C-alpha positions in Angstrom: -177.9 -87.8 -41.9 -176.2 -85.0 -40.0 -177.3 -81.8 -39.4 -175.8 -79.2 -42.0 -173.8 -76.6 -40.9 -173.0 -73.7 -43.3 -169.3 -73.3 -44.0 -168.4 -69.9 -42.8 -164.6 -69.5 -43.8 -162.9 -70.1 -47.2 -160.6 -72.7 -45.1 -164.1 -74.3 -44.2 -165.2 -74.3 -47.5 -162.0 -75.9 -49.0 -162.0 -78.6 -46.3 -165.3 -79.6 -47.1 -164.7 -79.5 -50.7 -161.8 -82.2 -50.3 -163.9 -84.1 -48.1 -166.3 -84.5 -51.2 -163.5 -84.9 -53.5 -162.0 -87.8 -51.1 -165.3 -89.5 -50.6 -166.1 -89.8 -54.4 -162.7 -90.9 -54.8 -163.3 -94.2 -52.3 -166.5 -94.7 -54.4 -164.3 -95.1 -57.4 -162.4 -98.1 -55.9 -165.6 -99.9 -55.3 -167.7 -98.9 -58.5 -167.5 -97.9 -61.7 -168.1 -94.5 -62.8 -171.3 -94.7 -64.3 -172.9 -96.0 -60.8 -171.0 -92.9 -58.4 -174.5 -91.0 -58.0 -175.3 -87.6 -56.5 -177.3 -89.5 -54.3 -175.2 -91.9 -52.6 -172.1 -89.3 -52.3 -174.3 -87.1 -50.7 -175.1 -89.6 -48.3 -171.3 -91.0 -47.8 -170.5 -87.4 -47.2 -173.0 -86.8 -44.5 -174.6 -83.7 -46.2 -177.7 -83.5 -48.1 -177.3 -83.5 -51.2 -178.7 -79.7 -51.9 -175.8 -79.3 -50.1 -173.3 -80.6 -51.8 -174.2 -78.9 -54.5 -173.3 -75.9 -52.8 -169.7 -76.8 -53.3 -170.6 -78.9 -57.2 -173.0 -78.2 -59.0 -173.3 -81.5 -60.8 -171.7 -85.1 -60.2 -170.1 -84.6 -63.1 -168.7 -81.2 -61.8 -166.9 -83.4 -58.6 -165.3 -86.3 -60.8 -163.5 -83.3 -63.3 -162.1 -82.1 -60.6 -161.0 -85.7 -59.2 -159.8 -86.5 -62.7 -157.9 -83.0 -62.1 -156.5 -84.1 -58.8 -155.6 -87.3 -60.6 -153.9 -85.7 -63.2 -151.9 -83.4 -60.8 -150.6 -86.5 -58.4 -149.5 -88.2 -62.0 -147.6 -85.1 -62.8 -146.2 -84.1 -59.2 -144.9 -88.1 -59.0 -143.5 -88.4 -62.6 -141.9 -85.0 -62.5 -138.8 -85.8 -61.4 -138.2 -89.2 -63.1 -138.4 -88.0 -67.0 -134.4 -87.7 -67.3 -134.0 -91.3 -66.9 -136.9 -92.7 -69.1 -134.7 -93.1 -72.1 -130.6 -93.4 -72.7 -130.0 -90.1 -74.4 -127.2 -92.0 -76.9 -129.6 -94.5 -78.0 -130.7 -94.4 -81.7 -134.4 -93.1 -81.7 -136.2 -96.2 -82.3 -135.1 -97.3 -79.2 -135.8 -94.2 -76.7 -139.0 -94.0 -78.4 -139.7 -97.4 -77.6 -138.1 -96.5 -73.7 -140.1 -93.7 -73.5 -143.6 -95.4 -74.9 -142.9 -97.9 -71.8 -142.7 -96.0 -69.4 -145.4 -93.8 -70.0 -147.3 -97.1 -69.8 -146.0 -98.2 -66.2 -146.8 -95.0 -65.1 -150.2 -94.4 -66.2 -150.8 -98.2 -65.2 -149.9 -97.2 -61.9 -153.0 -94.6 -61.8 -156.0 -96.4 -62.1 -158.2 -94.2 -61.0 -156.8 -91.7 -63.6 -156.8 -94.2 -66.6 -160.8 -95.0 -65.4 -161.5 -91.0 -65.3 -160.1 -90.4 -68.6 -161.9 -93.1 -70.1 -165.2 -91.7 -69.5 -164.6 -87.6 -69.7 -166.0 -87.4 -73.2 -168.9 -89.3 -73.0 -170.1 -88.5 -69.4 -167.8 -86.2 -67.2 -167.8 -83.3 -69.8 -171.9 -83.4 -69.6 -174.1 -81.7 -67.0 -172.2 -79.2 -66.7 -171.9 -75.2 -66.6 -169.4 -73.1 -69.2 -167.9 -72.0 -66.2 -166.7 -76.1 -65.2 -165.9 -76.7 -68.5 -163.5 -73.5 -69.2 -162.0 -74.5 -65.8 -161.3 -78.0 -66.7 -160.4 -77.6 -70.3 -157.6 -74.8 -69.4 -156.4 -77.4 -66.5 -156.4 -80.3 -69.0 -154.4 -77.9 -71.8 -151.6 -77.3 -69.1 -151.2 -80.8 -68.6 -150.8 -81.6 -71.9 -148.8 -78.8 -72.4 -146.7 -80.3 -69.3 -146.1 -83.5 -70.9 -145.2 -82.1 -74.5 -142.6 -80.6 -73.0 -141.4 -84.1 -71.5 -141.5 -85.6 -74.6 -140.0 -82.9 -76.3 -136.8 -82.9 -73.8 -136.8 -86.9 -74.1 -137.4 -87.1 -78.3 -135.7 -83.8 -79.4 -136.6 -85.1 -83.1 -139.9 -83.9 -82.0 -140.9 -80.0 -83.2 -143.2 -78.3 -80.7 -146.2 -78.6 -82.6 -145.7 -82.7 -83.0 -144.8 -82.4 -79.4 -148.1 -81.5 -78.1 -149.8 -83.7 -80.5 -148.4 -86.4 -79.2 -148.9 -85.4 -75.6 -152.4 -85.4 -76.8 -152.7 -88.4 -78.1 -151.3 -89.8 -75.4 -154.6 -88.9 -73.3 -156.8 -90.2 -76.2 -154.8 -93.4 -76.0 -154.8 -94.1 -72.3 -158.8 -93.3 -72.4 -159.8 -95.4 -75.3 -157.1 -98.6 -74.4 -158.3 -98.6 -70.5 -161.8 -99.0 -71.8 -161.2 -101.7 -74.0 -158.7 -103.8 -71.7 -161.8 -103.4 -69.2 -165.0 -105.2 -70.9 -168.1 -106.1 -69.2 -168.1 -109.7 -67.6 -170.6 -110.8 -70.8 -167.6 -110.1 -73.0 -165.0 -111.2 -71.1 -166.8 -114.6 -71.0 -166.8 -114.4 -74.7 -163.2 -113.6 -75.3 -162.4 -116.2 -72.8 -164.7 -119.2 -74.8 -163.3 -117.9 -78.5 -159.5 -117.6 -78.8 -160.4 -115.5 -82.2 -162.0 -112.9 -80.5 -158.5 -112.4 -78.0 -157.0 -109.7 -79.8 -160.3 -107.4 -79.1 -159.4 -107.7 -75.8 -155.6 -106.0 -75.4 -153.7 -105.9 -72.2 -153.8 -102.2 -71.5 -149.9 -101.5 -71.0 -149.0 -103.6 -74.2 -151.6 -101.8 -75.8 -150.8 -98.7 -75.1 -146.8 -99.2 -75.6 -147.2 -100.4 -79.0 -149.9 -97.6 -80.2 -148.5 -94.7 -78.8 -144.8 -95.7 -79.6 -145.8 -96.4 -83.6 -147.4 -92.6 -83.3 -144.2 -91.2 -81.7 -141.8 -92.8 -84.7 -144.6 -90.9 -87.2 -144.3 -87.9 -85.6 -140.3 -88.2 -85.5 -140.5 -89.1 -89.3 -143.1 -86.1 -90.3 -140.9 -83.5 -88.4 -138.0 -84.9 -90.4 -139.9 -84.8 -93.6 -140.7 -81.0 -92.8 -137.4 -80.0 -91.8 -135.5 -81.4 -95.0 -138.8 -79.9 -97.2 -138.1 -76.6 -95.1 -134.2 -76.6 -96.3 -134.3 -77.2 -99.8 -136.9 -74.0 -100.1 
């Protein structure tokens, strides 16, 4: 264990925080989230566990910040591409499928983000303070609103409220389907041994694309019904 020297300046603290996050990200390349412990993280960073908690109050707090970073990278990498996600002259069903396919492909290209989203409610949002929870949820809210704006531009048939619902469902489906597409070894063996169970082991991108396309079509129809109802008053 390296001798601990307290970071004195804000710049030094920021560097040390980033080192902890980078180390945690490296651990996720080797193991599932459940196996990431604060003890092992501290050992790899070269600090005592108590020193790490000067920067992050718990393992979950580390991983929530890592999730926020992964989400920010997703936004940065996709922000300039949305205009090409759908042909604006195509009919609604075609545009919906185009958007769904690009959502599936771009999330699949960010496995750490998907992995962390798959455990955020069951694991990451526990053992944290109100302060950490509030900061994370505000970051998550802003990310969902950002995605809603992109969906609204691509599918103007959605109203603002339903675009927000669509964006929120994107995050829910990513987490749920990422988990189901990566079963434990014993379950994988069972799926392979019995063809009748195959539908319970969906491929992530394929299952996500189908599910979010169905949801988007439903929201667009709901928006149209609401508009027609208001026009008839």
